[in-house]
C-alpha positions in Angstrom: 0.0 0.0 0.0 1.4 3.4 -1.0 2.1 6.1 1.6 -0.8 8.1 0.1 -3.2 5.2 0.6 -2.0 4.6 4.1 -2.6 8.2 5.0 -6.0 8.1 3.4 -7.0 5.0 5.2 -6.2 6.4 8.6 -8.0 9.6 7.6 -11.1 7.8 6.5 -11.3 5.7 9.6 -10.7 8.5 12.0 -13.8 10.1 10.5 -16.1 7.2 11.4 -17.2 8.8 14.6 -20.5 9.3 16.3 -23.6 10.0 14.3 -24.6 13.7 14.3 -21.9 14.6 16.7 -18.9 13.9 14.4 -16.4 14.8 17.1 -18.0 13.3 20.2 -15.2 12.6 22.7 -14.4 9.1 24.0 -12.2 8.1 26.8 -8.8 6.8 25.9 -8.8 3.0 25.7 -12.6 2.7 25.8 -13.2 0.2 23.2 -16.2 -1.9 24.3 -19.6 -1.1 22.9 -22.6 -2.7 24.7 -24.4 -3.1 21.4 -21.5 -4.8 19.6 -21.3 -8.4 20.7 -20.3 -11.8 19.2 -23.4 -11.9 17.1 -22.7 -8.7 15.4 -21.0 -9.1 12.0 -18.0 -6.9 12.0 -17.3 -7.1 15.7 -13.6 -7.7 15.2 -13.2 -4.9 12.7 -15.2 -2.4 14.9 -13.1 -3.5 18.0 -9.9 -3.2 16.1 -10.7 0.3 14.9 -11.9 1.4 18.3 -8.7 0.1 20.0 -6.7 2.3 17.6 -8.9 5.2 18.5 -10.0 5.4 14.9 -13.7 5.1 15.4 -15.9 6.3 18.3 -19.3 5.6 19.6 -22.1 7.8 20.8 -22.1 9.6 24.1 -24.2 6.9 25.6 -21.4 4.4 24.8 -23.2 2.7 22.0 -21.9 2.2 18.5 -25.3 1.5 16.7 -23.8 -0.7 14.1 -27.1 -1.0 12.2 -27.5 2.7 11.6 -26.8 4.1 8.1 -24.2 6.5 6.8 -25.4 9.4 4.6 -23.9 10.7 1.4 -23.2 14.1 3.1 -21.4 12.4 6.0 -19.3 10.4 3.6 -18.3 13.6 1.7 -17.4 15.3 5.0 -15.3 12.3 6.2 -13.4 12.0 2.9 -12.7 15.7 2.5 -11.5 16.4 6.0 -9.4 13.4 6.4 -7.7 13.5 3.0 -6.6 17.0 3.9 -8.2 18.4 0.7 -8.5 22.1 0.5 -12.1 23.4 0.2 -11.1 26.8 -1.2 -11.9 28.0 -4.7 -13.7 24.8 -5.7 -16.1 25.2 -8.7 -19.8 25.1 -8.0 -21.2 21.6 -8.8 -24.5 23.4 -9.3 -26.7 20.8 -7.8 -30.4 21.8 -7.5 -30.6 20.8 -3.8 -27.2 22.2 -2.6 -26.8 26.0 -2.6 -23.6 27.7 -1.6 -25.3 28.6 1.7 -25.7 24.9 2.6 -23.6 24.3 5.8 -21.7 21.4 4.1 -21.6 22.8 0.5 -17.8 23.1 0.5 -17.2 19.4 1.3 -19.5 18.2 -1.4 -18.0 20.7 -3.9 -14.5 19.5 -3.1 -15.3 15.8 -3.5 -17.1 16.4 -6.8 -14.2 18.5 -8.0 -11.8 15.7 -7.1 -13.9 13.2 -9.0 -14.5 11.0 -5.9 -18.2 11.5 -5.6 -20.9 12.4 -8.1 -24.5 13.7 -8.1 -27.6 12.0 -9.4 -28.9 11.9 -13.0 -31.5 14.5 -11.9 -28.8 17.0 -11.1 -29.2 16.6 -7.3 -26.9 15.4 -4.7 -29.4 14.1 -2.1 -27.1 14.9 0.9 -29.3 13.3 3.5 -30.0 10.1 1.7 -28.2 7.0 3.0 -25.3 6.1 0.8 -25.8 2.8 -1.0 -23.4 -0.1 -1.1 -22.6 0.4 -4.7 -22.0 4.2 -4.1 -19.6 3.3 -1.3 -17.9 0.8 -3.7 -17.5 3.7 -6.2 -16.1 6.1 -3.7 -13.6 3.7 -2.3 -12.5 2.7 -5.8 -11.9 6.3 -6.9 -10.4 7.4 -3.6 -8.0 4.5 -3.3 -7.3 4.1 -7.0 -8.3 0.4 -6.7 -7.1 -1.7 -9.6 -9.0 -4.7 -10.7 -6.9 -7.9 -11.2 -9.7 -8.9 -11.9 -10.7 -11.9 -9.7 -14.2 -10.8 -8.8 -17.3 -12.8 -9.1 -20.4 -11.9 -11.0 -23.5 -10.9 -9.0 -27.0 -11.5 -10.4 -28.3 -8.2 -9.1 -25.5 -6.0 -10.5 -25.9 -4.6 -14.0 -24.7 -1.0 -13.9 -21.5 0.1 -12.1 -20.0 -3.4 -12.4 -16.6 -1.8 -12.4 -16.8 -0.6 -8.9 -18.3 -3.8 -7.5 -15.6 -5.7 -9.3 -12.9 -3.4 -7.8 -14.0 -3.9 -4.2 -14.5 -7.6 -4.8 -11.1 -8.2 -6.5 -9.4 -6.3 -3.7 -11.3 -8.4 -1.2 -12.9 -5.5 0.5 -16.4 -7.0 0.0 -17.6 -10.2 -1.6 -21.3 -9.7 -1.3 -23.8 -12.1 0.2 -24.0 -15.9 0.3 -26.9 -15.9 -2.2 -24.6 -14.5 -4.9 -26.1 -11.0 -4.6 -24.3 -7.7 -3.8 -27.5 -5.8 -3.0 -26.1 -2.6 -4.6 -29.0 -0.4 -3.6 -29.0 -1.3 0.1 -27.8 1.3 2.5 -24.3 1.1 4.0 -24.4 0.6 7.7 -21.9 1.8 10.2 -20.9 -1.9 10.8 -20.4 -2.4 7.0 -18.4 0.8 6.7 -16.2 -0.4 9.5 -15.7 -3.7 7.8 -14.9 -2.2 4.4 -12.3 0.2 5.9 -10.7 -2.2 8.2 -10.1 -4.5 5.3 -8.6 -1.6 3.3 -6.4 -0.8 6.3 -5.2 -4.3 7.2 -5.2 -7.5 5.1 -5.7 -9.6 8.2 -9.4 -8.8 8.1 -9.7 -10.0 4.5 -9.7 -13.5 6.0 -13.2 -12.7 7.2 -14.4 -13.0 3.6 -14.8 -16.7 3.8 -16.2 -19.3 6.2 -12.8 -21.1 6.3 -12.3 -23.0 9.5 -9.8 -25.4 10.7 -10.6 -29.0 9.8 -9.4 -31.6 12.3 -10.3 -34.4 10.0 -8.0 -33.3 7.2 -4.4 -34.2 7.2 -2.1 -32.3 4.9 -0.4 -34.2 2.1 3.3 -34.5 1.8 4.2 -37.3 -0.6 7.7 -38.8 -0.5 8.1 -40.5 -3.8 6.8 -38.0 -6.3 5.2 -38.8 -9.6 4.0 -35.5 -11.0 2.9 -33.7 -14.1 2.1 -30.1 -15.2 -1.3 -28.8 -15.9 0.1 -26.1 -18.2 -3.2 -24.5 -19.3 -5.3 -23.0 -16.5 -8.4 -23.6 -18.6 -7.9 -27.4 -18.2 -8.5 -27.2 -14.5 -11.7 -25.2 -14.9 -13.1 -27.1 -17.9 -12.0 -30.7 -17.2 -11.2 -31.2 -13.5 -12.7 -34.7 -13.3 -10.8 -35.8 -16.4 -7.5 -34.6 -14.9 -8.2 -36.3 -11.6 -9.1 -39.6 -13.4 -5.9 -39.3 -15.5 -3.8 -38.7 -12.3 -5.3 -41.8 -10.6 -4.7 -43.9 -13.7 -1.0 -42.9 -14.0 -0.4 -43.0 -10.2 0.3 -39.2 -10.2 0.6 -37.7 -6.7 1.6 -34.1 -7.6 0.1 -31.6 -10.0 1.8 -28.4 -10.9 -1.3 -26.4 -11.8 -1.2 -23.2 -13.7 -3.6 -20.6 -12.4 -5.6 -17.9 -14.1 -5.7 -14.8 -11.9 -8.7 -13.4 -13.8 -10.8 -16.1 -12.2 -12.6 -16.0 -8.9 -11.0 -18.2 -6.2 -14.1 -20.5 -6.2 -13.1 -22.1 -9.6 -10.3 -24.0 -7.9 -12.0 -25.1 -4.6 -13.6 -28.4 -5.7 -10.6 -29.4 -7.9 -8.1 -29.1 -5.1 -10.4 -30.9 -2.6 -10.9 -33.8 -5.0 -7.2 -34.1 -5.6 -6.5 -34.2 -1.9 -9.2 -36.9 -1.5 -7.2 -38.9 -4.0 -3.9 -38.3 -2.1 -2.6 -35.8 -4.8 -0.7 -32.7 -3.9 -1.6 -29.6 -5.8 1.0 -26.8 -6.3 -0.2 -23.5 -7.8 2.0 -22.7 -10.8 2.7 -19.4 -12.5 5.5 -17.9 -14.6 6.7 -16.0 -17.6 10.2 -15.2 -18.8 9.7 -11.6 -17.9 9.3 -12.5 -14.3 13.1 -12.8 -14.2 13.4 -9.1 -15.0 13.0 -6.0 -12.9 9.9 -5.1 -14.9 8.4 -8.5 -14.1 8.6 -8.3 -10.3 5.2 -6.6 -10.1 3.5 -9.5 -12.0 5.4 -12.0 -9.8 4.1 -10.3 -6.7 0.6 -10.2 -8.0 0.7 -14.0 -8.5 2.1 -14.5 -5.0 -0.7 -12.3 -3.6 -3.3 -14.2 -5.5 -2.2 -17.6 -4.2 -1.5 -16.5 -0.6 -4.8 -14.7 -0.5 -6.6 -17.8 -1.8 -5.0 -19.8 1.0 -6.5 -17.5 3.6 -10.1 -17.8 2.5 -10.6 -21.5 1.9 -10.7 -24.4 4.3 -7.6 -26.6 4.7 -8.7 -29.4 2.3 -9.1 -26.8 -0.5 -5.7 -25.1 0.0 -2.7 -25.5 -2.3 0.2 -27.5 -1.0 2.9 -25.4 -2.7 3.6 -22.6 -5.1 5.7 -23.3 -8.2 7.5 -21.0 -10.7 8.3 -21.7 -14.4 10.2 -18.6 -15.6 13.0 -19.6 -18.1 14.3 -16.2 -19.0 16.9 -17.6 -21.5 14.2 -17.5 -24.2 14.2 -13.7 -24.0 16.0 -11.7 -26.7 18.1 -9.9 -24.2 19.5 -13.1 -22.7 22.2 -13.4 -25.4 24.8 -10.8 -24.5 23.2 -9.8 -21.2 22.7 -13.0 -19.4 24.6 -11.7 -16.3 22.2 -8.8 -16.0 19.2 -11.1 -16.3 20.6 -13.6 -13.8 21.0 -10.7 -11.3 17.4 -9.6 -11.5 16.2 -13.2 -11.6 18.2 -13.9 -8.4 16.6 -10.9 -6.8 13.1 -11.9 -7.8 13.6 -15.5 -6.6 14.6 -14.0 -3.2 11.5 -11.9 -3.2 9.4 -14.9 -4.1 10.6 -17.0 -1.2 10.5 -14.1 1.3 6.9 -13.1 0.3 5.5 -16.6 0.2 7.1 -17.6 3.6 6.0 -14.4 5.2 2.4 -15.0 4.5 1.9 -18.7 4.2 3.3 -22.2 4.8 3.3 -23.1 1.1 6.2 -25.2 -0.2 8.2 -23.2 -2.7 9.7 -24.7 -5.9 10.7 -23.8 -9.4 11.9 -25.3 -12.7 15.7 -25.3 -13.4 17.5 -25.9 -16.7 20.3 -28.4 -16.5 22.9 -26.2 -18.1 22.6 -23.3 -15.7 25.3 -24.8 -13.5 27.7 -23.4 -16.1 26.8 -19.8 -15.0 28.0 -18.1 -11.9 25.8 -16.5 -9.3 25.8 -12.7 -9.5 27.9 -11.3 -6.6 29.2 -14.8 -5.7 31.8 -15.6 -8.4 32.7 -19.1 -7.1 29.0 -20.3 -6.7 27.3 -21.9 -9.6 23.9 -20.4 -10.2 22.2 -23.8 -10.1 23.6 -24.4 -6.6 22.4 -21.0 -5.4 19.0 -21.6 -7.0 18.5 -25.0 -5.3 19.5 -23.5 -2.0 16.7 -21.0 -2.0 13.7 -23.4 -2.6 12.1 -26.2 -0.7 12.4 -28.4 -3.8 13.7 -27.8 -7.3 12.3 -29.5 -10.5 15.2 -30.1 -12.8 14.3 -30.1 -16.5 16.5 -33.1 -17.5 15.0 -33.2 -20.9 16.5 -36.3 -22.5 14.9 -39.4 -24.0 17.1 -42.0 -22.3 18.2 -42.5 -18.7 21.6 -44.1 -19.1 24.7 -43.2 -21.1 26.6 -40.0 -21.7 24.2 -37.0 -21.9 21.3 -39.2 -20.6 18.9 -38.1 -17.8 21.1 -39.5 -15.0 24.3 -38.0 -16.5 22.9 -34.4 -17.0 21.4 -34.4 -13.5 24.5 -35.4 -11.6 25.8 -31.9 -10.7 22.4 -30.7 -9.5 21.9 -33.9 -7.5 25.2 -33.2 -5.8 24.2 -29.6 -5.0 20.9 -30.8 -3.6 22.6 -33.4 -1.3 25.2 -30.8 -0.1 22.3 -28.4 0.7 19.9 -31.1 2.1 17.3 -30.1 -0.5 14.9 -32.2 -2.6 15.2 -32.6 -6.3 12.5 -33.8 -8.8 13.6 -35.0 -12.2 11.4 -33.7 -15.0 11.2 -35.1 -18.5 9.5 -33.8 -21.7 6.7 -35.4 -23.8 6.0 -32.4 -26.2 7.0 -32.8 -29.8 10.4 -31.3 -30.5 11.1 -31.6 -34.2 14.5 -29.8 -34.1 15.7 -31.6 -31.0 14.1 -35.0 -30.8 16.6 -36.3 -28.2 15.1 -34.0 -25.5 11.6 -35.5 -25.7 9.8 -38.8 -25.4 7.3 -37.7 -28.1 8.9 -40.1 -30.7 9.3 -43.0 -28.3 5.9 -42.8 -26.6 4.5 -43.6 -23.1 5.9 -47.1 -22.7 9.5 -46.1 -23.4 9.2 -43.1 -21.2 8.0 -45.2 -18.3 10.9 -47.7 -18.8 13.4 -44.8 -18.8 11.9 -43.2 -15.7 12.1 -46.6 -13.9 15.8 -46.7 -14.8 16.2 -43.1 -13.6 14.6 -44.1 -10.3 16.8 -47.2 -10.0 20.0 -45.1 -10.6 18.9 -42.3 -8.1 17.0 -44.3 -5.6 19.8 -44.4 -3.0 20.4 -40.6 -3.3 18.8 -38.8 -0.4 17.8 -35.7 -2.3 16.1 -37.6 -5.1 12.4 -36.9 -4.7 10.8 -38.5 -7.8 9.9 -37.6 -11.3 7.6 -35.3 -13.2 6.3 -35.3 -16.9 5.8 -32.2 -18.9 2.9 -32.0 -19.5 -0.5 -33.4 -19.0 -1.8 -32.3 -22.3 1.0 -34.1 -24.2 1.1 -37.1 -22.0 -2.6 -38.0 -22.3 -2.4 -38.1 -26.1 1.1 -39.6 -26.5 1.4 -42.8 -28.5 1.7 -46.0 -26.5 
């Protein structure tokens, strides 16, 4: 959150004070309201804001969570607490607000700033209760909310979809369990407290789901991995049962599953739960070559935020087991001739990835690694191969040992030796990945020509060769879409 947004959040919340007496005093530390109990939705948010002396109750000690907030009160709050000057503002020329109106200057200021608008009939209706969709619009404009988008569709929202989408995608509101947003309902003091507490502190965004601890669910952490990649996010959404059936048939116990951040969290719930019921780990996957560059850090962080936010709002049996990156920046044009610069920013972004994931979740971190990167040195550490540094950062690494035979010079086992030694030295886990996609120019790196049976035989040989190596964690096949149609 930017400094401006932080300043604005505090300002907005400070303004949520008692009804008509907007500056009613309250004793320091007095945070309990007799009319805010465990049965009141938003109790934690109200209590949190009160403890920080951000909101205040009425003189009788009550909070009156069910009372509404008016459009005029919203304008006063925003103008004062944003520190906006009310001088020399153009007249919005509303039919029901003259320059003599006691609160004209606040309304004129917010209209001039583009934060609040009048009605189609050229009125402002200052005393009317502000609706939920109007509050969504005000927060969107004031906070410059940006839609990922990951919002859900509401059956009762036709106009102003943008604003509803913004507060939904930023997890400030998700509407009601009956898939409605109720855009024309009034915004109560409790709802206002909830919206703003969520804008101020991400911890309250957990409140958006009914996620509870599940004592009957045991997390899955398979030892001998047999995995595959679900490379297209649409597969998970369009054919989840087919994927699970394929995984069971092939004894797959780990799925690297690419996510589509434009989708609402709910599209993944059932798939992950069914996979867990089948004893299959599901690791959220994302990546793009640009994610190794300074310009790609923002997108990387958006992916991390999407996954860690998902983890907070679903029950344990629907949570991902890990988060996996496939970046491969060496396909970029600027790799040739500038590989050291790319490695430097890639290194920085991997460090950010691990720090951000571990800070906000218990997800297992992993990423794909090309076999030849051990020939490159780690930026800033001349005697450290980049592959060794890379493996040291993650919980497990998936080595792209793309060859069509296990034994012999330049076979799967041979090209994996250095990385296996690095993993053992670092006490890290290594998964050996092979390719099934057609590679016309380099047939030796894929099992496309040989087919499923030969691939299985070579993976068995790989396992035999590495079975006594403590860091060997199993195999993975790239990818589901190629494997399922490969020749026998």
